[in-house]
C-alpha positions in Angstrom: 82.6 109.4 96.6 83.7 106.0 97.9 83.8 104.1 101.2 87.3 102.6 101.2 85.9 99.1 101.2 87.6 97.3 98.3 85.2 95.3 96.1 87.9 93.3 94.3 91.5 93.2 93.2 91.8 93.8 89.5 94.8 93.3 87.2 96.4 95.8 84.8 96.4 94.2 81.3 97.6 97.2 79.3 99.4 100.5 79.8 99.7 102.9 76.8 101.2 106.4 76.7 98.9 109.0 75.0 100.2 112.5 74.9 101.3 113.4 78.5 99.0 110.8 80.0 98.4 107.1 80.0 95.6 104.8 79.0 95.4 102.0 81.6 93.2 99.0 81.0 92.2 96.8 83.9 90.6 93.4 84.1 88.0 92.6 86.8 84.9 90.6 87.6 82.7 91.9 90.3 82.8 95.6 89.4 81.3 94.8 86.0 77.9 94.0 87.5 76.7 97.5 86.6 79.7 99.3 85.4 79.1 101.8 82.5 81.1 104.2 80.4 81.5 107.6 82.2 81.1 105.9 85.7 83.6 106.8 88.4 85.8 104.1 89.8 88.6 104.1 92.4 91.8 102.5 91.2 94.1 102.0 94.1 92.3 104.9 95.7 92.4 107.2 92.8 89.1 108.4 91.4 89.0 107.8 87.6 86.4 107.8 84.8 85.7 104.7 82.7 85.9 105.7 79.0 85.8 102.2 77.5 84.5 98.7 78.4 85.4 95.6 76.4 84.2 92.4 78.0 85.6 92.2 81.5 88.2 94.9 80.8 87.7 98.7 81.4 90.0 101.5 80.4 90.8 104.8 82.1 92.8 107.8 81.0 95.2 109.1 83.7 96.2 112.7 83.1 99.8 113.9 83.6 98.8 115.6 87.0 97.4 112.3 88.2 100.5 110.4 87.2 102.7 112.9 89.1 100.7 112.8 92.3 99.7 109.1 92.5 101.2 105.7 91.9 99.2 105.2 88.7 102.3 106.3 86.7 104.2 103.3 88.1 101.6 100.7 87.1 102.8 97.9 84.8 101.1 95.0 83.1 100.2 92.3 85.7 100.1 94.7 88.7 97.2 94.1 91.1 95.0 97.2 91.9 92.2 97.8 94.4 88.9 98.5 92.7 85.8 100.1 94.2 82.8 101.6 92.3 81.3 104.9 93.5 78.9 104.5 96.4 75.1 105.0 96.0 72.7 106.5 98.6 71.7 103.0 99.5 75.3 101.7 100.0 76.3 100.7 103.5 79.1 103.0 104.6 81.3 100.3 106.1 84.6 102.3 105.9 84.6 106.1 105.9 84.0 108.8 103.3 86.7 108.7 100.7 86.8 111.1 97.7 89.4 109.3 95.6 91.5 112.6 95.6 95.0 111.5 96.7 96.8 113.9 99.0 100.3 112.4 98.6 102.3 109.3 97.9 103.5 107.6 101.1 106.5 105.3 101.5 106.2 102.0 103.4 109.0 102.0 106.1 108.2 98.6 107.7 105.8 95.7 108.0 105.5 93.8 111.2 103.3 90.8 112.1 101.8 90.9 115.6 99.6 87.9 116.5 96.7 88.1 114.1 97.4 91.6 112.8 99.9 93.3 110.6 101.3 96.7 111.4 102.5 98.8 108.4 104.6 101.9 109.0 104.1 104.6 106.3 105.9 107.9 105.9 103.7 110.7 104.6 104.5 114.2 103.4 105.0 116.7 106.1 102.3 119.1 104.8 99.6 116.4 105.5 100.7 115.5 109.0 98.1 117.8 110.6 95.3 115.9 108.9 96.1 112.6 110.6 95.1 111.8 114.2 95.5 108.8 116.4 92.6 106.3 115.8 91.4 108.5 112.9 90.6 107.3 109.4 92.9 107.2 106.4 92.8 105.6 103.0 95.9 103.7 101.8 95.6 102.6 98.2 91.9 103.1 98.5 91.6 100.9 101.6 89.8 102.5 104.6 92.1 102.0 107.6 92.5 103.3 111.2 95.7 105.0 112.3 96.9 102.8 115.2 100.0 104.8 116.0 101.5 108.1 114.9 105.0 109.5 115.3 105.5 112.8 113.4 105.2 112.0 109.7 105.2 108.3 110.2 101.8 106.7 110.7 101.1 103.0 111.5 98.0 101.2 110.3 96.8 97.8 111.5 95.4 95.2 109.1 93.7 92.0 109.8 94.7 89.0 107.6 91.4 89.2 105.7 92.1 92.8 104.6 95.7 91.9 103.6 94.7 88.9 101.5 91.7 90.6 99.8 93.4 93.8 98.7 96.5 94.7 96.8 98.2 95.6 100.2 99.4 92.1 100.4 102.1 93.0 97.8 103.6 95.8 99.8 107.1 95.7 101.1 109.6 98.1 102.6 110.1 101.0 100.1 106.7 100.5 98.4 104.8 103.6 97.3 101.2 104.0 98.4 98.4 106.5 97.6 97.4 108.4 100.8 94.1 110.2 101.3 93.6 111.8 104.7 90.2 112.2 106.3 88.0 114.7 104.5 86.4 115.9 107.7 89.8 116.6 109.3 90.9 118.6 106.3 87.8 120.8 106.3 88.1 121.4 110.1 91.8 122.3 109.8 91.1 124.8 107.0 88.3 126.4 108.9 90.5 126.7 112.0 93.3 128.3 109.9 90.9 130.9 108.5 89.1 131.6 111.7 91.4 131.6 114.7 88.3 132.0 117.0 87.4 128.4 116.2 89.7 127.1 118.8 88.2 129.3 121.5 84.6 128.4 120.9 84.6 126.0 123.9 86.2 128.4 126.3 
């Protein structure tokens, strides 16, 4: 489990194909304070397991299913990636509860600057539209953000300059792909509602 508060932006230093998956090695600094083999770490919002550590470089193995459903399959040497270690029971929950289980890959449709904020329009898959609500939480490449606007399958998130400069989101442009994870609470409530139609009548 994660919070969506990025600890640092790492850099991909190696990508190697192994079977139907890929070994991705990433260089970082802050996350190595207590990082160990078998620890979970979010890489651009995708929960992965560290299987090797050499100096300030750790390696993960992304399976074929992960490569199909996230942007990890598109990573190349030199690409920046958001990194966050799994939270502990004493961690401040500054963002929201993020599992690191990506729902879909969204497409950036536009980026606008408004005064001291940036508005990013992202198109998500139709099947996940019901899990997004105005002013609700969403994780974009592992960054906890608030939905500022919503129009069908297009959501708009608002970023302050600090967030943009201290995450890999600063490299986004029109057409960029991003990992999307909708709010876990919303997903569970929606599934409960679908299975028990009386849920919507409880307040009547």
